[in-house]
VEXDREN-2710 file (C-alpha; in Angstrom, 1 decimal):
% VEXDREN-2710
k/r/px/py/pz
1/MET/-79.4/135.2/92.3
2/SER/-75.8/136.3/92.5
3/THR/-73.5/136.7/95.4
4/LEU/-73.2/140.1/97.1
5/ASP/-70.1/142.1/96.3
6/ARG/-69.4/143.5/99.7
7/GLY/-66.5/145.6/98.5
8/ARG/-68.7/147.3/95.9
9/LEU/-71.5/147.8/98.4
10/ALA/-69.1/149.4/100.9
11/LYS/-68.0/151.9/98.2
12/VAL/-71.6/152.7/97.3
13/LEU/-72.6/153.2/100.9
14/ALA/-69.6/155.5/101.4
15/MET/-71.1/157.7/98.7
16/LEU/-74.1/158.3/101.0
17/ALA/-72.0/160.9/102.8
18/SER/-71.8/163.0/99.6
19/PRO/-72.9/166.6/99.9
20/HIS/-74.7/166.3/96.5
21/PRO/-78.3/165.0/96.9
22/GLY/-78.4/163.4/93.5
23/GLU/-75.3/161.4/94.3
24/VAL/-76.8/160.3/97.6
25/MET/-80.0/159.2/95.8
26/ALA/-78.0/157.3/93.2
27/ALA/-75.9/155.6/95.8
28/ALA/-79.0/154.5/97.7
29/GLN/-80.6/153.1/94.6
30/THR/-77.4/151.3/93.6
31/ALA/-77.1/149.8/97.1
32/GLN/-80.7/148.6/96.9
33/ASN/-80.0/147.1/93.5
34/CYS/-76.9/145.3/94.8
35/LEU/-79.0/143.6/97.5
36/ARG/-81.9/142.8/95.2
37/ALA/-79.4/141.2/92.7
38/ALA/-78.0/139.1/95.6
39/GLY/-81.5/138.1/96.7
40/ILE/-81.2/139.4/100.2
41/THR/-82.8/142.2/102.3
42/TRP/-81.2/144.8/104.5
43/ALA/-82.4/143.0/107.6
44/GLU/-80.8/139.8/106.3
45/LEU/-77.6/141.6/105.5
46/LEU/-77.4/143.1/109.0
47/SER/-78.5/139.9/110.8
48/SER/-75.5/137.7/111.7
49/LYS/-77.8/134.7/112.2
50/THR/-79.1/134.9/108.6
51/LEU/-75.6/135.6/107.3
52/HIS/-74.2/132.5/109.2
53/ARG/-77.0/130.4/107.7
54/ARG/-76.2/131.6/104.2
55/VAL/-72.5/131.0/104.6
56/SER/-73.2/127.5/105.9
57/LEU/-75.5/126.8/102.9
58/LEU/-72.9/128.1/100.5
59/GLU/-70.2/126.0/102.1
60/ALA/-72.4/123.0/101.8
61/LYS/-72.9/123.7/98.1
62/VAL/-69.1/124.2/97.6
63/ASN/-68.4/120.9/99.3
64/ALA/-71.0/119.1/97.2
65/LEU/-69.5/120.6/94.0
66/GLN/-66.0/119.6/95.1
67/LEU/-67.1/116.0/95.6
68/LEU/-68.9/116.0/92.3
69/ASN/-65.7/117.4/90.6
70/HIS/-63.6/114.7/92.3
71/ARG/-66.0/112.0/91.1
72/LEU/-66.1/113.3/87.6
73/ARG/-62.3/113.6/87.4
74/ALA/-62.0/110.0/88.5
75/GLU/-64.6/108.9/85.9
76/ASN/-62.8/111.0/83.2
77/HIS/-59.5/109.3/84.1
78/ALA/-61.0/105.9/83.9
79/LEU/-62.5/106.7/80.5
80/GLN/-59.2/108.0/79.3
81/LEU/-57.5/104.7/80.4
82/HIS/-60.2/102.7/78.7
83/GLY/-59.9/104.8/75.5
84/ALA/-56.1/104.2/75.5
85/ARG/-56.7/100.4/75.5
86/ILE/-59.2/100.7/72.7
87/ARG/-56.8/102.6/70.5
88/GLU/-54.1/100.0/70.9
89/PRO/-53.2/98.5/67.5
90/VAL/-54.9/95.1/66.8
91/PHE/-51.9/93.9/64.8
92/THR/-48.3/94.3/65.6
93/ASN/-45.8/95.2/63.0
94/ARG/-44.7/91.5/62.7
95/ALA/-48.3/90.4/62.2
96/VAL/-48.8/92.9/59.4
97/THR/-45.6/91.9/57.7
98/ALA/-46.5/88.2/57.9
99/LEU/-50.0/88.9/56.5
100/ALA/-48.4/91.0/53.7
101/VAL/-46.0/88.1/52.8
102/LEU/-48.8/85.6/52.9
103/ILE/-51.0/87.7/50.5
104/THR/-48.1/88.7/48.2
105/PHE/-46.2/85.5/47.8
106/ILE/-47.9/82.4/49.2
107/PHE/-51.5/82.9/48.2
108/PRO/-50.7/83.4/44.5
109/ILE/-48.6/80.2/44.5
110/TRP/-51.5/78.2/46.0
111/VAL/-53.8/79.6/43.4
112/LEU/-51.4/78.5/40.6
113/ILE/-51.1/75.1/42.1
114/PHE/-54.8/74.7/42.4
115/LEU/-55.3/75.8/38.7
116/CYS/-52.6/73.5/37.5
117/VAL/-53.8/70.4/39.3
118/ASP/-57.2/70.4/37.5
END
């Protein structure tokens, strides 16, 4: 079910005044197809009460979707913040440098001392 394109329907209905019978028939069929695609009848289209009910229903759906959108944006923002904390480096540059010095210089000296003592 789609929404009714009232502008298109107005143009199609204007074609009903054509002097050509084939054009009038095509316009009538097109108008009927527009209503069928929108899921409404001529009576519903012309009834202001039905139209008001439909507009109210659509406004309620729009409001619900806006609330859902707001909630999902807040959730997305929270996840982005959480992801930023996860991506923070575990070691700082100083810690990496200290670890490199330990592995490169001090650890081999300890190994030599251990081997020489025995």
